[in-house]
C-alpha positions in Angstrom: -73.8 60.5 -20.4 -70.5 60.9 -21.3 -69.9 64.3 -19.2 -71.3 62.4 -16.3 -68.9 59.6 -16.4 -66.0 62.1 -17.1 -66.8 63.9 -14.1 -67.1 61.1 -11.9 -63.7 59.8 -13.3 -62.3 63.2 -12.5 -63.7 63.1 -8.8 -62.4 59.6 -8.3 -59.1 60.6 -9.4 -59.1 63.6 -7.2 -60.3 61.5 -4.3 -57.4 58.9 -4.9 -54.8 61.5 -4.9 -56.4 62.9 -1.6 -56.2 59.3 -0.2 -52.7 58.9 -1.1 -51.7 62.4 0.2 -53.3 61.5 3.5 -51.5 58.1 3.7 -48.1 59.8 3.2 -48.7 61.9 6.0 -50.2 59.1 8.2 -47.1 57.3 7.3 -44.9 60.1 8.4 -46.5 60.5 11.6 -46.2 57.1 12.1 -42.3 57.3 11.5 -42.0 60.5 13.8 -44.2 58.7 16.7 -41.8 55.6 16.6 -38.6 57.7 16.3 -39.9 59.4 19.6 -40.5 56.4 21.1 -37.2 54.8 20.4 -35.7 58.3 21.7 -37.6 58.2 24.8 -36.6 54.5 25.4 -33.1 55.2 24.9 -33.4 57.9 27.7 -35.4 55.9 30.2 -32.3 53.1 29.4 -29.7 55.9 29.9 -31.2 57.1 33.1 -31.6 53.5 34.6 -28.0 52.8 34.0 -26.8 56.0 35.5 -29.1 55.1 38.5 -27.4 51.7 38.7 -24.0 53.2 38.4 -24.7 55.6 41.4 -26.1 52.6 43.5 -22.8 50.9 42.8 -20.8 53.8 43.6 -22.8 54.1 46.9 -22.1 50.7 47.9 -18.3 51.0 47.2 -18.2 54.1 48.9 -19.9 52.4 52.0 -17.6 49.5 51.8 -14.5 51.8 52.1 -16.0 53.9 54.8 -16.8 50.8 56.7 -13.2 49.5 56.2 -11.9 52.5 57.3 -13.6 52.8 60.4 -12.8 49.0 61.1 -8.9 49.6 60.8 -9.0 52.8 63.3 -11.2 50.7 65.6 -14.1 52.8 65.7 -16.8 50.2 64.9 -19.2 52.7 66.8 -19.4 54.9 63.7 -21.1 51.9 61.5 -22.7 53.2 58.3 
């Protein structure tokens, strides 16, 4: 009877250790996933900012071209 209780206690201890290790791995995985999501979000934001900057540059270039054509009285070359 005492041996049986001792064996069950040992088994519970091992199971508890296994559960704790598994939980630690899950926490590490979750932290890695959150970091990955944050990195991807930052990359998307950077790409969006670059796209907005490109659109702004294109609009400025278009305005400069239109102004130059108007100054040279060549409105037939409208962009």
